[in-house]
C-alpha positions in Angstrom: 85.8 124.0 109.3 89.6 123.3 109.2 91.8 122.6 106.2 93.3 119.1 106.3 94.9 118.7 102.9 96.2 120.6 99.9 97.0 119.4 96.4 98.5 120.9 93.2 96.5 118.4 91.0 92.7 118.7 90.9 92.2 115.0 90.1 94.0 113.9 93.3 92.1 116.4 95.3 88.8 115.2 94.0 89.9 111.6 94.6 90.7 112.2 98.2 87.6 114.3 98.8 85.4 111.6 97.4 87.1 109.0 99.6 86.5 111.1 102.7 82.8 111.3 101.8 82.6 107.5 101.8 84.1 107.6 105.3 81.4 109.8 106.6 83.7 112.8 106.7 81.9 115.8 105.3 84.3 118.1 103.4 84.5 120.9 100.9 87.0 121.1 98.0 88.1 124.7 97.4 90.4 125.9 94.6 92.6 129.0 94.8 95.2 130.6 92.5 98.6 130.9 94.2 99.8 134.3 92.9 103.4 133.6 94.2 103.8 130.2 92.6 101.5 131.2 89.7 99.5 127.9 89.9 96.2 126.6 91.2 96.0 125.0 94.6 93.2 122.7 95.8 92.4 122.6 99.5 90.1 120.2 101.4 88.2 121.5 104.4 86.7 119.1 106.9 83.5 120.4 108.5 83.6 118.6 111.8 86.6 119.3 114.0 86.2 115.9 115.8 87.0 114.2 112.5 90.1 116.2 111.6 92.6 113.7 113.1 90.9 110.9 111.3 91.0 112.8 108.0 94.7 113.7 108.5 95.5 110.0 109.1 93.8 109.2 105.8 95.7 112.0 104.1 99.1 110.6 105.3 98.1 107.2 103.9 96.9 108.8 100.7 100.2 110.7 100.1 102.2 107.4 100.5 100.2 105.7 97.7 97.4 107.9 96.1 96.8 105.2 93.5 96.0 102.5 96.0 92.7 100.6 95.3 91.4 101.4 98.8 90.9 105.0 97.7 88.9 104.0 94.6 85.4 105.4 95.0 82.3 104.7 93.0 79.8 107.5 92.5 76.9 105.3 93.8 78.9 104.9 97.1 79.0 108.7 97.4 75.3 109.1 96.6 74.3 106.4 99.0 76.4 107.9 101.7 74.9 111.4 101.2 71.4 109.9 101.2 72.0 108.1 104.4 73.3 111.3 105.9 70.1 113.1 105.0 67.9 110.4 106.5 69.9 110.3 109.7 69.0 113.4 111.7 71.3 112.9 114.7 74.2 112.4 112.3 73.2 115.5 110.3 73.3 117.5 113.5 76.7 116.1 114.3 78.1 116.9 110.9 76.9 120.5 111.0 79.8 122.9 110.3 80.9 124.8 113.3 83.7 127.1 114.2 86.4 125.0 115.7 88.3 127.6 117.7 86.6 130.9 118.3 89.0 133.8 118.6 88.9 133.9 122.4 92.4 135.2 123.0 92.1 137.8 120.2 88.9 139.2 121.8 90.4 139.0 125.3 93.4 141.2 124.4 91.1 143.5 122.4 88.8 143.9 125.5 91.8 144.3 127.8 93.5 147.0 125.8 90.2 148.9 125.4 89.4 148.6 129.1 92.9 149.8 130.1 92.6 152.7 127.7 89.3 153.8 129.3 90.8 153.4 132.8 93.8 155.5 131.8 91.5 158.1 130.2 89.5 158.4 133.4 92.7 158.8 135.4 93.8 161.6 133.1 90.6 163.5 133.6 90.9 163.0 137.4 94.5 164.3 137.5 93.8 167.4 135.4 90.8 168.3 137.6 92.7 167.6 140.8 95.8 169.6 140.0 94.0 172.1 137.7 96.2 171.2 134.7 95.1 172.3 131.2 97.2 169.6 129.5 98.3 166.3 131.0 102.1 166.2 130.9 102.6 163.7 133.8 102.0 160.0 133.9 98.8 158.4 135.3 99.0 155.8 138.0 98.3 153.1 135.4 101.2 154.3 133.2 103.5 154.5 136.2 102.9 150.9 137.0 102.8 149.5 133.5 105.5 151.3 131.6 108.7 149.3 130.9 110.6 151.3 133.5 110.1 154.4 135.6 113.4 156.2 136.6 113.2 158.2 139.9 114.0 161.3 137.9 110.6 161.0 136.1 108.8 160.8 139.4 110.5 163.9 140.7 109.7 165.7 137.5 106.0 164.9 137.9 106.1 166.5 141.3 107.8 169.6 140.0 105.2 169.9 137.2 102.4 169.7 139.7 104.0 172.1 142.1 104.7 174.9 139.5 101.7 174.1 137.2 104.0 173.3 134.2 101.1 171.9 132.2 102.4 172.3 128.7 105.7 171.9 126.7 106.3 175.6 126.5 106.2 176.0 130.3 108.5 173.1 130.7 111.0 174.6 128.2 110.7 178.0 129.8 109.9 177.4 133.5 109.6 180.2 136.0 112.8 181.1 137.9 111.7 179.3 141.1 111.3 176.0 139.2 114.5 176.2 137.2 116.8 175.0 140.0 114.6 172.0 140.7 114.5 171.0 137.0 118.2 171.5 136.6 118.9 169.1 139.5 116.6 166.5 137.9 118.3 166.9 134.5 121.7 166.4 136.0 120.7 163.0 137.4 121.8 160.2 135.1 118.8 158.4 133.4 118.9 155.8 130.7 117.0 157.1 127.6 118.2 154.5 125.1 121.1 154.0 122.7 119.6 156.6 120.3 120.0 159.3 122.9 123.5 158.1 123.9 124.7 158.1 120.3 123.1 161.5 119.6 124.7 163.1 122.6 128.1 161.7 121.6 127.8 163.3 118.2 126.7 166.5 119.9 129.6 166.2 122.3 127.2 166.4 125.2 128.5 165.4 128.6 125.3 163.3 129.2 126.7 160.8 126.6 129.4 159.7 129.1 127.2 159.4 132.2 126.4 155.8 133.2 122.8 155.4 134.2 121.0 152.4 135.8 118.9 150.2 133.5 115.9 148.0 134.2 115.4 149.7 137.5 111.8 148.5 138.2 112.3 145.1 136.6 115.3 144.4 138.8 113.1 145.3 141.8 110.8 142.4 140.8 108.2 144.1 138.7 108.7 141.7 135.8 105.2 142.3 134.3 106.7 145.5 132.9 108.4 143.4 130.3 105.0 142.8 128.7 102.6 145.5 129.9 103.6 148.5 127.7 102.1 146.5 124.8 98.6 146.8 126.3 98.7 150.5 126.9 97.7 153.1 124.3 98.1 156.9 124.2 95.1 158.1 122.1 91.9 157.1 120.4 93.3 156.7 116.9 96.3 154.8 118.3 94.1 152.1 120.0 91.5 152.1 117.2 94.0 151.2 114.5 95.9 148.7 116.7 92.7 146.9 117.7 91.4 146.8 114.1 94.7 145.1 113.1 94.5 142.7 116.1 91.0 141.7 115.1 91.8 141.3 111.4 95.0 139.3 112.0 94.1 137.5 115.2 91.0 135.8 113.8 93.3 134.2 111.2 96.1 133.2 113.4 94.4 132.0 116.5 92.3 129.2 114.9 95.5 127.8 113.4 97.9 128.2 116.3 95.2 127.5 118.9 95.1 128.7 122.5 98.5 128.0 124.0 100.7 128.7 121.0 98.9 132.0 120.2 99.3 133.2 123.8 103.0 132.3 123.8 103.4 134.0 120.4 101.9 137.3 121.8 103.9 137.1 125.0 107.3 136.3 123.4 106.8 139.0 120.8 105.7 141.7 123.3 108.6 141.0 125.7 111.3 141.0 123.0 110.0 143.9 121.0 109.4 146.0 124.2 112.9 145.2 125.3 114.4 146.2 121.9 112.5 149.5 122.0 113.6 150.2 125.6 117.3 149.6 124.7 117.0 151.8 121.7 114.7 154.6 122.8 114.3 154.4 126.6 111.3 153.5 128.7 108.6 155.8 127.5 106.7 153.9 124.9 103.5 151.9 124.6 101.2 150.1 122.2 100.4 146.7 120.6 102.2 147.7 117.3 105.2 145.4 117.9 102.9 142.4 118.2 100.9 143.6 115.1 104.0 143.7 112.9 105.1 140.3 114.2 101.7 138.9 113.2 102.1 140.3 109.8 105.6 139.0 109.4 104.5 135.6 110.6 101.5 135.4 108.2 103.7 136.6 105.3 106.1 133.7 105.8 103.4 131.1 106.4 101.4 132.3 103.4 104.4 131.9 101.2 105.8 128.6 102.5 102.6 126.8 103.6 99.7 127.9 101.5 97.7 124.9 102.6 97.3 126.6 106.1 94.8 128.9 104.5 96.0 132.3 105.5 94.5 134.9 103.2 96.1 138.3 103.5 96.3 140.4 100.3 99.8 141.4 99.3 98.8 145.1 99.5 98.7 144.7 103.3 102.3 143.6 103.4 103.4 146.4 101.1 101.5 149.0 103.1 103.0 147.9 106.5 106.5 147.6 105.0 106.3 151.1 103.4 104.9 152.6 106.7 107.7 151.1 108.8 110.5 152.2 106.5 108.9 155.6 106.0 109.0 156.1 109.8 112.6 154.8 109.9 113.6 157.3 107.2 112.0 160.2 109.2 113.9 159.1 112.3 117.2 159.0 110.4 116.5 162.5 109.0 115.6 163.8 112.5 118.9 162.2 113.8 121.0 164.0 111.1 119.2 167.3 111.7 119.8 167.0 115.5 123.5 166.2 114.9 123.8 169.5 112.9 121.7 171.6 115.1 119.9 170.1 118.2 117.0 172.7 118.1 115.8 171.8 114.6 115.3 168.0 115.1 111.8 166.4 115.3 110.5 163.2 116.7 108.0 161.1 114.7 106.6 159.8 118.1 106.5 156.2 116.9 108.2 153.3 118.5 109.9 152.2 115.3 112.3 149.8 116.9 109.4 147.8 118.3 107.9 147.7 114.8 111.0 146.4 113.1 111.9 144.0 116.0 108.3 142.7 116.0 108.4 142.0 112.2 111.7 140.2 112.5 110.6 138.1 115.5 107.4 137.2 113.6 109.4 136.0 110.6 111.6 133.9 112.9 108.7 132.3 114.8 107.1 131.4 111.5 110.1 129.2 110.7 110.0 127.4 114.0 108.0 124.1 113.8 106.4 124.6 117.2 104.5 127.6 115.8 103.3 126.0 112.6 99.7 124.8 112.0 100.5 121.1 111.9 102.4 121.3 115.2 99.4 122.9 116.8 97.2 120.0 116.0 
């Protein structure tokens, strides 16, 4: 079923619904209370997707002159039409409600993310066994090929970690004497770690703040897939679990309305832009679908407010929860920044790509205002 019309007045909604019945267009009239506008809205859902264009053409004519006599309907006409429908078995089969656009893209990305998570997990086990590492502090082959960028310093550091068995953070901070010289050489090599790191080093009057470092190294070498692929990588079970639950919950509402092409474009545009924003702010070491998730929430928030007839149904508590979460993480990041300015050793890192979250939400709001990404444009 798809929504084809929405009314503020119940009598007009019933009039149009009855007219559609006489035109052999099976439909359902549904009433909902719009909490934002504090009024009732009446939506008409057409059961058969093949008749949606025809129903919308009738709707356009109806809006131009709802009192026209051609929309007058007698109850006996409706009853006769319904009786004919019951006696006509082929027609009954044709009019059977069916799902217009299954969430193929939603489930494709869900499957892809889970599959890559499992591949990465198997690679982690293999690396730990091969190099006898208690904890994995180096990147897997999948991560090396799918992260936004991979500076040469990081590749050299992985080699040093394997060589000297530096398999946890304590060993990295206090390496053996024979490893210190190698690590110091790597640390002296300029590497772009984001504007956050540059600004923090300037406040700390660290020489690293004034070192110019190459950016977009792998992308400039032609590996353009890295603009997108960090979004489909995940670092832990809870990380992928929550992201995939959100993807399923939001995607099954967006995809049937945007349809195949526009939904794919939405995901790609958001992933590329939010990934790039996160890279510029925090460097190349981030992953996850969260930027796309917040964009989907921002998009639905706008469409639900401005176009209730599109039928999005996300409780306000969801928007409040996501907003509070994002700003709570931003607050923690600001606190950490201030603490590191005062004393570098007492800072902490929330470990969340908050720039991607904020950028994603903003991009989602912007796309929701572009006609190309609206429900009527996707028809």
